[in-house]
KEKE-3310 file (N, C-alpha, C; in steps of 0.2 Angstrom, whole numbers, plus 5000, padded with zeros to 4 digits):
npx = (5377:5368:5355:5357:5346:5330:5312:5308:5316:5315:5308:5298:5295:5286:5284:5274:5271:5261:5262:5254:5258:5268:5262:5262:5254:5259:5267:5268:5270:5268:5266:5280:5281:5271:5274:5286:5281:5273:5283:5290:5280:5277:5289:5287:5286:5277:5261:5261:5274:5277:5273:5263:5261:5252:5246:5235:5237:5250:5253:5261:5256:5249:5260:5268:5261:5259:5271:5280:5275:5275:5289:5294:5290:5301:5318:5335:5341:5334:5332:5329:5320:5317:5308:5306:5296:5292:5289:5303:5311:5321:5317:5314:5312:5318:5324:5333:5348:5358:5364:5357:5342:5327:5311:5298:5287:5270:5255:5246:5254:5257:5270:5281:5297:5315:5322:5311:5309:5321:5321:5310:5315:5326:5321:5312:5316:5322:5332:5348:5352:5349:5342:5339:5331:5328:5319:5318:5319:5333:5336:5349:5352:5349:5359:5370:5367:5367:5381:5387:5382:5381:5379:5371:5365:5366:5367:5362:5361:5354:5351:5342:5347:5359:5362:5359:5352:5339:5328:5324:5308:5305:5306:5318:5328:5322:5319:5331:5334:5323:5328:5339:5335:5327:5337:5345:5358:5368:5371:5379:5394:5406:5405:5402:5390:5380:5371:5376:5373:5382:5386:5373:5372:5383:5378:5366:5372:5378:5368:5359:5367:5369:5356:5348:5356:5361:5366:5367:5367:5376:5379:5385:5385:5400:5401:5389:5386:5390:5392:5382:5372:5359:5352:5351:5361:5353:5353:5346)
npy = (5632:5641:5650:5657:5657:5649:5647:5640:5643:5656:5670:5683:5700:5713:5729:5744:5761:5775:5777:5783:5795:5794:5792:5791:5795:5793:5782:5766:5754:5755:5754:5748:5740:5731:5724:5718:5709:5701:5695:5687:5678:5672:5666:5655:5657:5653:5658:5658:5661:5674:5692:5705:5721:5735:5752:5753:5741:5743:5750:5753:5746:5735:5729:5725:5715:5706:5702:5695:5681:5677:5677:5668:5656:5649:5642:5638:5639:5648:5663:5680:5692:5709:5722:5739:5752:5770:5784:5790:5794:5801:5795:5806:5804:5792:5779:5770:5760:5762:5776:5780:5778:5773:5778:5770:5777:5779:5784:5788:5792:5783:5776:5763:5757:5755:5751:5744:5734:5727:5723:5713:5704:5699:5693:5683:5677:5662:5660:5666:5675:5691:5701:5718:5730:5746:5759:5774:5790:5794:5781:5775:5773:5760:5753:5758:5752:5739:5737:5739:5732:5723:5708:5691:5689:5690:5703:5712:5728:5737:5751:5766:5778:5789:5790:5802:5809:5814:5805:5801:5802:5794:5777:5772:5765:5753:5748:5744:5733:5724:5722:5715:5703:5697:5694:5702:5702:5712:5716:5707:5708:5702:5692:5678:5671:5672:5684:5693:5699:5709:5714:5719:5730:5738:5741:5747:5758:5765:5767:5775:5787:5791:5793:5799:5807:5804:5796:5779:5766:5753:5741:5728:5715:5707:5690:5689:5684:5693:5691:5683:5674:5681:5679:5669:5675:5682:5682:5693)
npz = (5347:5358:5368:5384:5392:5395:5391:5402:5413:5417:5426:5423:5424:5417:5418:5416:5417:5417:5403:5393:5392:5382:5371:5353:5339:5326:5327:5322:5330:5344:5362:5369:5380:5379:5367:5371:5381:5373:5365:5374:5378:5366:5364:5372:5386:5400:5406:5420:5423:5419:5422:5416:5420:5421:5422:5432:5440:5445:5457:5472:5483:5477:5470:5480:5486:5476:5470:5479:5480:5467:5464:5473:5468:5461:5457:5461:5448:5441:5431:5435:5426:5426:5419:5416:5410:5409:5419:5429:5445:5458:5474:5487:5500:5503:5513:5511:5513:5504:5494:5484:5474:5466:5460:5453:5444:5449:5442:5452:5462:5472:5473:5467:5472:5468:5480:5486:5477:5477:5490:5490:5481:5488:5499:5494:5482:5474:5466:5459:5450:5443:5432:5428:5419:5413:5406:5408:5416:5426:5427:5428:5441:5444:5437:5444:5457:5454:5451:5462:5473:5488:5490:5491:5480:5462:5452:5437:5428:5416:5408:5402:5404:5413:5431:5436:5426:5414:5403:5386:5378:5368:5361:5359:5367:5372:5360:5356:5365:5361:5348:5351:5358:5348:5339:5330:5320:5318:5331:5336:5340:5341:5332:5335:5333:5343:5353:5366:5383:5386:5373:5369:5378:5374:5361:5364:5370:5360:5351:5358:5360:5347:5341:5351:5358:5371:5386:5390:5402:5411:5422:5433:5445:5452:5448:5441:5425:5412:5399:5395:5384:5375:5363:5348:5334:5320:5303:5291)
capx = (5375:5361:5354:5358:5340:5325:5306:5306:5320:5314:5302:5298:5290:5286:5280:5273:5267:5260:5264:5250:5262:5273:5259:5264:5250:5263:5271:5264:5271:5264:5269:5285:5280:5266:5278:5291:5277:5271:5289:5291:5274:5278:5295:5285:5286:5270:5257:5263:5281:5277:5268:5263:5258:5251:5245:5230:5240:5257:5254:5265:5253:5248:5266:5271:5257:5259:5278:5283:5273:5278:5296:5295:5289:5307:5323:5342:5343:5329:5334:5323:5321:5313:5309:5301:5296:5288:5293:5307:5314:5324:5313:5318:5311:5321:5327:5337:5355:5361:5363:5353:5336:5323:5304:5294:5282:5263:5251:5243:5260:5259:5276:5286:5304:5320:5323:5305:5310:5327:5319:5306:5320:5331:5317:5308:5318:5326:5338:5353:5353:5343:5343:5335:5331:5324:5318:5315:5323:5337:5337:5356:5352:5349:5365:5374:5366:5370:5388:5390:5378:5385:5373:5372:5362:5370:5363:5365:5357:5355:5347:5342:5350:5363:5358:5357:5350:5333:5328:5320:5301:5304:5307:5325:5332:5318:5319:5338:5332:5320:5332:5344:5331:5325:5343:5348:5365:5372:5373:5384:5400:5412:5403:5402:5384:5376:5371:5377:5370:5387:5385:5367:5374:5387:5374:5362:5375:5380:5361:5357:5371:5368:5350:5345:5361:5360:5370:5364:5372:5376:5383:5384:5389:5404:5397:5384:5389:5389:5393:5377:5369:5352:5348:5355:5361:5349:5355:5340)
capy = (5638:5642:5655:5656:5656:5646:5649:5637:5645:5663:5673:5690:5705:5719:5735:5750:5765:5782:5777:5787:5801:5793:5790:5795:5793:5791:5776:5760:5748:5756:5754:5742:5735:5726:5720:5714:5704:5697:5692:5682:5673:5668:5661:5649:5658:5652:5663:5658:5664:5681:5696:5711:5725:5742:5758:5751:5736:5745:5754:5750:5741:5729:5725:5722:5710:5701:5700:5689:5674:5676:5676:5662:5651:5649:5638:5641:5640:5653:5670:5684:5698:5714:5727:5744:5758:5775:5789:5788:5799:5799:5796:5810:5801:5785:5777:5764:5760:5765:5783:5781:5774:5775:5777:5768:5782:5777:5790:5790:5794:5777:5773:5757:5759:5750:5748:5739:5728:5723:5719:5708:5699:5696:5689:5678:5674:5657:5660:5670:5680:5695:5706:5723:5734:5751:5764:5780:5795:5792:5774:5773:5771:5753:5751:5759:5747:5732:5737:5740:5728:5718:5703:5685:5688:5693:5708:5716:5733:5740:5757:5770:5785:5789:5790:5809:5811:5812:5800:5802:5800:5789:5770:5770:5760:5747:5745:5740:5727:5720:5719:5710:5697:5694:5691:5706:5700:5718:5717:5701:5712:5697:5687:5671:5668:5674:5691:5693:5705:5715:5716:5723:5736:5742:5743:5752:5765:5768:5770:5781:5792:5793:5795:5803:5812:5803:5791:5774:5764:5746:5739:5721:5712:5701:5684:5689:5683:5698:5688:5678:5674:5682:5676:5667:5680:5680:5687:5693)
capz = (5349:5362:5373:5391:5396:5392:5394:5408:5419:5419:5429:5420:5426:5413:5421:5412:5421:5414:5396:5389:5390:5377:5365:5347:5333:5320:5329:5321:5334:5350:5368:5368:5385:5376:5362:5375:5384:5368:5363:5379:5378:5360:5365:5376:5393:5402:5410:5427:5423:5417:5423:5413:5424:5419:5427:5438:5444:5446:5463:5477:5487:5473:5468:5486:5487:5470:5468:5483:5478:5460:5464:5477:5463:5457:5460:5460:5441:5438:5430:5435:5422:5427:5414:5418:5406:5412:5423:5435:5448:5464:5480:5491:5507:5503:5519:5510:5515:5498:5494:5478:5474:5460:5460:5446:5446:5447:5441:5458:5466:5476:5468:5469:5472:5468:5486:5487:5472:5479:5496:5488:5478:5493:5504:5491:5476:5476:5461:5461:5444:5442:5426:5429:5413:5414:5401:5411:5419:5432:5428:5430:5448:5444:5435:5450:5462:5452:5451:5469:5478:5492:5491:5489:5473:5456:5448:5431:5427:5409:5408:5396:5406:5419:5437:5437:5419:5411:5397:5380:5378:5363:5363:5356:5371:5372:5353:5356:5368:5357:5342:5353:5359:5341:5335:5325:5319:5319:5338:5337:5338:5340:5327:5337:5332:5348:5355:5373:5386:5386:5367:5369:5382:5369:5355:5366:5371:5353:5348:5362:5359:5340:5340:5356:5361:5378:5388:5393:5408:5412:5428:5435:5451:5451:5448:5435:5418:5408:5392:5394:5378:5375:5357:5342:5329:5314:5297:5287)
cpx = (5368:5361:5355:5352:5335:5318:5304:5310:5320:5308:5303:5293:5291:5281:5280:5269:5267:5262:5260:5254:5267:5269:5261:5259:5253:5267:5267:5265:5268:5269:5274:5284:5276:5270:5283:5287:5275:5277:5290:5286:5275:5284:5293:5285:5279:5267:5259:5270:5282:5271:5268:5258:5258:5248:5241:5233:5247:5258:5258:5262:5251:5254:5269:5267:5258:5266:5281:5281:5275:5285:5298:5294:5295:5312:5330:5344:5339:5333:5328:5325:5315:5314:5304:5302:5291:5292:5297:5310:5317:5319:5316:5317:5314:5325:5332:5344:5360:5360:5360:5347:5332:5316:5302:5288:5275:5259:5247:5248:5261:5264:5280:5293:5309:5322:5317:5307:5316:5325:5315:5310:5323:5327:5313:5311:5323:5332:5343:5354:5347:5346:5338:5336:5326:5324:5315:5321:5327:5338:5344:5357:5352:5355:5370:5373:5369:5377:5391:5387:5382:5379:5375:5369:5367:5366:5366:5359:5358:5349:5348:5346:5355:5359:5355:5354:5343:5333:5323:5313:5300:5306:5314:5328:5329:5319:5326:5337:5329:5324:5337:5340:5329:5331:5346:5356:5370:5375:5378:5391:5406:5411:5404:5395:5379:5376:5371:5374:5375:5387:5379:5369:5378:5383:5369:5365:5377:5373:5359:5361:5370:5361:5347:5350:5361:5364:5366:5369:5371:5381:5381:5388:5394:5401:5391:5388:5387:5389:5387:5373:5361:5348:5354:5355:5357:5351:5348:5342)
cpy = (5638:5648:5653:5656:5652:5648:5646:5639:5652:5665:5680:5694:5711:5724:5741:5755:5772:5782:5780:5793:5801:5792:5795:5792:5790:5785:5770:5754:5749:5755:5747:5738:5729:5721:5716:5708:5699:5692:5686:5676:5669:5664:5655:5650:5658:5657:5664:5661:5671:5685:5703:5716:5732:5746:5755:5746:5738:5749:5750:5744:5734:5725:5722:5716:5704:5698:5694:5682:5672:5674:5670:5656:5650:5644:5641:5642:5645:5660:5674:5690:5703:5720:5733:5750:5763:5780:5787:5794:5797:5800:5800:5808:5794:5784:5771:5765:5763:5772:5785:5776:5776:5773:5775:5772:5780:5783:5792:5792:5788:5773:5767:5759:5754:5747:5743:5733:5724:5719:5713:5702:5695:5692:5683:5674:5668:5656:5664:5676:5684:5701:5711:5728:5739:5757:5770:5784:5792:5785:5771:5771:5764:5750:5752:5754:5741:5731:5736:5736:5723:5713:5696:5684:5692:5697:5711:5722:5736:5745:5762:5777:5784:5791:5797:5813:5810:5808:5802:5799:5795:5782:5767:5764:5754:5744:5741:5733:5722:5717:5714:5703:5694:5693:5695:5705:5706:5719:5712:5704:5707:5691:5680:5668:5669:5681:5691:5700:5711:5718:5721:5730:5740:5745:5748:5759:5768:5771:5776:5787:5795:5796:5800:5808:5811:5797:5786:5771:5756:5744:5732:5719:5707:5695:5684:5689:5688:5696:5683:5679:5675:5679:5674:5673:5677:5685:5687:5692)
cpz = (5353:5366:5380:5395:5392:5395:5401:5414:5420:5422:5426:5422:5421:5416:5417:5416:5418:5407:5391:5387:5385:5370:5359:5341:5327:5321:5327:5326:5341:5356:5368:5374:5383:5371:5366:5378:5379:5365:5368:5379:5371:5360:5369:5384:5395:5406:5417:5428:5421:5420:5419:5417:5422:5424:5433:5443:5447:5452:5468:5481:5483:5472:5475:5488:5482:5470:5472:5481:5471:5460:5468:5473:5458:5461:5459:5453:5438:5437:5431:5431:5424:5422:5416:5412:5409:5414:5429:5438:5455:5470:5485:5499:5507:5510:5518:5512:5510:5497:5487:5478:5467:5461:5453:5447:5444:5447:5448:5464:5472:5473:5472:5468:5470:5474:5488:5483:5475:5486:5495:5485:5483:5498:5501:5485:5477:5471:5464:5456:5443:5437:5427:5423:5414:5409:5404:5414:5425:5432:5429:5437:5449:5442:5441:5455:5460:5452:5458:5475:5481:5494:5489:5482:5468:5452:5442:5430:5420:5409:5403:5398:5412:5425:5438:5431:5418:5405:5392:5381:5373:5365:5361:5360:5371:5365:5353:5359:5364:5351:5345:5354:5353:5337:5330:5325:5320:5326:5340:5335:5337:5335:5329:5336:5337:5350:5363:5376:5386:5379:5366:5373:5377:5363:5358:5368:5365:5350:5352:5361:5352:5339:5345:5360:5369:5380:5392:5398:5408:5418:5430:5441:5449:5452:5443:5429:5413:5400:5391:5388:5378:5369:5352:5337:5323:5308:5293:5279)
residu = (MET:GLN:LYS:ASP:TRP:THR:PRO:GLN:ASN:VAL:ARG:VAL:VAL:VAL:LEU:GLY:LEU:GLY:LEU:SER:ASP:TRP:ASP:ASP:PRO:SER:ASP:PRO:ILE:GLY:HIS:ARG:ASP:ALA:VAL:LEU:TYR:LYS:PHE:PHE:ARG:GLN:CYS:GLY:VAL:GLY:PRO:ASP:HIS:ILE:LEU:HIS:ILE:ARG:ASP:GLU:GLY:GLY:ASP:ARG:ASP:SER:LEU:MET:ASP:THR:LEU:PRO:ASP:PHE:LEU:ALA:ASP:SER:ASP:GLU:ASP:THR:LEU:PHE:ILE:PHE:TYR:TYR:ALA:GLY:HIS:GLY:GLU:TYR:PRO:GLU:ASP:SER:GLU:TRP:ASP:TYR:ASP:TYR:ASP:LEU:SER:PHE:CYS:HIS:PRO:SER:GLU:ASN:SER:PHE:THR:LEU:ALA:ASP:LEU:VAL:GLY:ILE:ILE:GLU:GLU:ASN:PHE:ASN:GLY:TYR:ASN:VAL:LEU:MET:ILE:ALA:ASP:CYS:CYS:GLN:SER:GLY:ASN:ILE:ALA:ARG:PHE:ALA:ALA:GLU:ALA:ASP:SER:GLU:TYR:TYR:TYR:ALA:GLY:LEU:THR:SER:ALA:LEU:ALA:ASP:ASN:SER:SER:THR:GLY:SER:TRP:THR:PHE:THR:ASP:CYS:LEU:LEU:GLU:ALA:LEU:THR:GLY:ASN:ALA:GLU:ILE:ASP:LEU:ASN:GLU:ASP:GLY:THR:ILE:SER:LEU:LYS:GLU:LEU:ALA:LYS:TYR:ALA:LYS:SER:GLN:MET:LYS:ASP:ILE:GLU:ASN:GLN:LYS:SER:ASP:PHE:GLY:PHE:THR:ASP:GLY:PHE:GLU:ALA:GLU:MET:SER:LEU:ALA:ILE:ALA:GLN:TRP:SER)
# end
């Protein structure tokens, strides 16, 4: 049994914007974007293969300047993982060909969008597989895009909310992601010893419904292996 990703074959972007709005003094863990970044670094993902970008560095101009070179340093076996936590909304001035988009809302309102991200991927990324994960309002736009994309790339989108729904200000969805990546065996629904992306999606859907009374979403392009193994199941 093994994971379907290695520290050597991933490029990871962890983006967190406006997370001070989520501050909870009673939460001993803190902002989960930092926890996720720490997880990947402890797994052996090198500093050149991961970016942790927060408020000041997360404006559109900075990301449009930084991400192309970061993604160009990849090959056909690279998996790109993009994670976002913060505020999300539909950009009313979107000129994208799709009828949906998503703004990763920067506090200065110089916001980066899903259309911006996809444009950078398709112009610079040398791999084929892209996993986009978002914990924000209207994040289901990512899942819709992934399911419907007509592209030479294979996308998967796992999101905390549906495209037209708001999202909780708690970290329940991202906690599901972290549980999966660290091998919570309860997520191994078919008991094959590994935790797949599809199993994570089912677990997140159940947790979000039970804890937050909210629907999460999951979509993927034909060609993306939704059964990809994220972690080896670990029984405590």
